[in-house]
N, C-alpha and C positions, 0 to 999 in steps of 0.2 A: 502495498499499499506507498501510496502515494503521501498521502491527506488522507482529506476527510472528507465527507460527506455531508455535509453538515448543510441544512435551508435556513436560508433568512425568514420569515417572519414577515417583512414588510415586505408587498406584494401586491401593491394598490395597480387594480385598475384592470385589463383586461388584453389581447393580445390578439395578433395577425402575423403571421409569416409568410410570406413571400418567398420561390422558388429562388430569386437573384441575392436570397441574404436579408432583404429588409425584414425587421420585425414593428408594422406598428403598432403601437400602444392607442386603447383611448379611458382615458381617465389615467395615464400614467406616472410614473416620478424614474424613470430612467436616472436623472442625473443626481439624483436627491439615492438610491434604494440599493442601485445596481452600478458598479464596476466591473470596467474594461478586465477582461482576463476568467471570471464566473460566467456561470450556465445561467441558461432559463431552458426550464421545463415544461411541456405546452404541451397536452394534449400527448404523453408519452412519450414525448420528442424529447430528445435530449441538445442541443445548440452552446457553439461557444461566442459567447460578446465578443466583436473585434473591436468597434466604435460606437460611440452614443452620439451623437447627434444632437442631441433636445430631449426636455422627458419624455417624446410622444417616439422618439424614432433613435432607434438603433437596428446597427448591423448585423449581423449574426449570424456565422458556419455552423457543417456540421459537428456533433462530437469531435467524429473520426476524421480525421486530416484528411482531405480528397473527395470524399464523400459529400453526394447533391445532395442541396437543402429541402428534406422535408414541410411541403403547405400546410401548414396550421392556419380552419377557418378565424374568420371571423368573431370575436367576442368569448375567445379562450382563456379560460383560470388560468396562472401560472406558477410559479416557484421558482425563485435566487435561489440557485446553489454558490455554495462560497471558493472558496478556490483557496488553495489547491483542492484538487478534487481528483476522484481516483483516477485515470487511464490507463492502459497495458503502455510498459514500456516494450523496444526492440528486441527481442531480444536474439540472438542468432550464433543458437548451442554449436559448437564443433566450429565457428569463424574464425581461420585460427588472426582474420584482419579484425575481429572482434579484443583480441587473450596479446597484451603487449606485457613485453620483460621491462618494465622499471625498473633502476638501476638507485641511490641514491643521490647523486645528483639528479640525475629528470624530478623526482619527485621531490626536485626543492623548487624547482624553476618557476619564479612568476610570471615573466618575460614573454608574454600569448601573442598567438596572431591570429587572425581573422581567416580558419577553413569554410565557414559555412554562415547561410544568411538565407531563413526561409520564407517564402512570400505566405503574411498572414492573410489578404483580402489583395486580392490581385484585380480589381479596381475594372471600367472596362470604356474603350472607345480610343482608349491606343492604335494609336495610328500607326506609332517607330517606335521605338526603344528608350529609355528613360534615364535620366542622373541619377543613381543611387549613392546619395553621400553620408556617410561615415565618420562617427565621428573619431579624434585620434588622425591612424597618420595611414590606414588602410583603404581601397581604396577599388570602387566597383565601380556595374553596368547593373540596367534592368531592363531584361529583352521581353519584349509581346512576342506576343503569336498571333495567329491573323482572326481568329477571331477578337484584337485588341484587349484582351488580354496580359496580365507582364503576368511569365509562367515559371521565373527560376532569377536567384541574383546572384550574375556571375564572379566572382573576386576576381580582380586583376592588379592586385597588391594589397596582399596578405597584410601588413604591416607591424605592430612589435610594440611590446609593454604596456599589452592589453593583462591589466590584473580582474579587472570585470567585462564582461561583454559590455561593445560599443552599442547605443544610439543607430541604430540606419533609416532613412527619411526618401521615402521615390515621392519624383516629379512631379506634379499632376501632369494628366493627359493633356495635350496640346486641344484648343478647340478647332471644330471643324468649322471652315463661314461659309456664308454665303448667299447672297443675295434677294432682297427682302423681298424685289418683284418677280427677279427672270425665274429664281430659283421654285418659288411656294407654286403651290393649285389651291383652289378654295377647297378640293376634297381633305386637306391636311398633309399633301404631299410635299417634303420638300427636299428638292434635288442632292447632293451632298457628300465626292469621296466617303463613305461610310465604314467605320469600323465599329458599329454599334452590335450589339444583334438582340434581341427580342426578351425584354423583362428588361435590360438597362436602363439604369438612371443619366440622366442628365440633364443638365441648368442649361439654359436658355438666358445668353447675355447678350447684351446693350450696348454697343458704342457709344464713349459722346459723339451730343448731336445727330443721333440716329433714334428714330423713330420706333416702338416694339411696335411686330405682327399684329394683331386684334384676334382670338382673345388672350394671347400670351403673356406673361410679367415676365419683364427683367430680371433676374436673378433668381425666378419660380425651375420648381424641378418637374419631369415629366417621364411619364415610362414608352421607353420603344417599344414602338406594333410593325407590322407590317412590313420590316428593313428587310433589303437588300444590299450588294453592295453598293448599291448610285443612290437607292429612296431611304430616306425614314418616315413615319408619321409619328404623332406623338396624343400620350392619351393622358387620362387625369389616374388613372387607375390601372396596376398592372392587367396586362391584355384589355385593357376594355378599349372602346369607341373614341376609334380616331377623332381630334378635337378638329373642326370644319376650321379654314386659319382665311383669312382680308390679306390679297396681296397688301404691303406699302409700297411703299417709294420706295425707288430701284437706290436702295443703299447699300454696300459691303461687311458694316460693322456688325453685321449678326450673327453668329456662333452658337452652338451646341458643344456642352462639356462633356464627357465624364465625371464619375467619380475615380480619384486618388489611389491609387495602393499604396497597400501596408505591408511594412516588411514586418518577421520575428523577431526573436528574439538570437541573437549571435552566437555561431559554436565558436569559443576559442579554444588554442592551447593552454600550453604550461599548465604546468599539475599542480604546483603549491598548496599544501594547503586541500587540496585533492584527493591523496592519492596516501590510505591509513602507512602503507608500511609497502617496505621494498621489495619485488620478486614477479610471481605474474598474477594478475592484473585485467579484470574483465572492462571491461569500459563497455554499460547501456546505454544508449540515444532513447531519449524519452517520445514521446508522440504525439500528436493529437492536443489537449492541452496544455499537456508540455510538453510540448515541438520547442528543442533545443536545451535541457535539462541534460545531464550527464549524470550520470552516474557511475561509483568506479569500485567496483568489487577485489579486494584482495584474495585471490587463489589457492596461491603455494606463496608464502611470508617465507624471502630469503636475503639472508645479510649482504651477501653477491650476489650479480649476476655479470655474465658476460654478453657481450656483442650490443648490436646496433643495430635491430636492423629499418628500425623506423624516423624519422622527426619531424616530421606535419603537427601528431599530437603531443608525443615526449621527445622535447624542447632537449636541448642536450647543455642552451646556453640561451 
């Protein structure tokens, strides 16, 4: 067990959870009662909270990392489950790459480097790779896929001198611009080089001195529906009917911007304070709500151990 399964008593209101991870609350108090990293349990389904936007809006993902988000209908009651909560760890029994010979020098090294950073939330509307900013001296980039999501975070320089995991920030997706007159049809169709998928959430933005397309509002969010590679439609609800639009002036200062992707907890090297004793040590990598957490278990304690086949996790200096 990694921790507890305690449920909070404060669970105000009801929730609805959409397939894209949007958790919409009615009379909820997410900012007061919930925290990022905790879990929402609704309709016998469990979700990890990855972002809190307001008291009535949060972003969640399936508690099993990589699994699809199951929907929950409107009006469901819920409980908040405190972190750290139990999730399974990845144990590769018999895999020599998960068992290390750690000597007394290696177990004292605090000069850590970044090994990897997981994607916690893939975002939407990315038409190209994005900048990944890592505190300290490590560098990397965020790689997007054909669906407009951030799929992997690449470490280009692992850095050094880390004693705790650095924070990492993924840049927002670039806004997809269009002309308010020539690219807009009264049936709601917007012609744009599109990277959105149906169900994504986009923010409509209007540049200064431009006039918002009726009935859209500058800075408001809408759901993408009926999209393909060249057109999108906007709806007020997930899978809802497209909004009818009124052509605006011939202005190019109009755009749709997707949601910003989020980076998870970085995994770093350097074993000072992590390994109890030199010898043969198993490394267990957490998954789900414990992604990025590493546990070290000494299988065979030894006063001395010869050989040095690995210096990524177990650095010598």
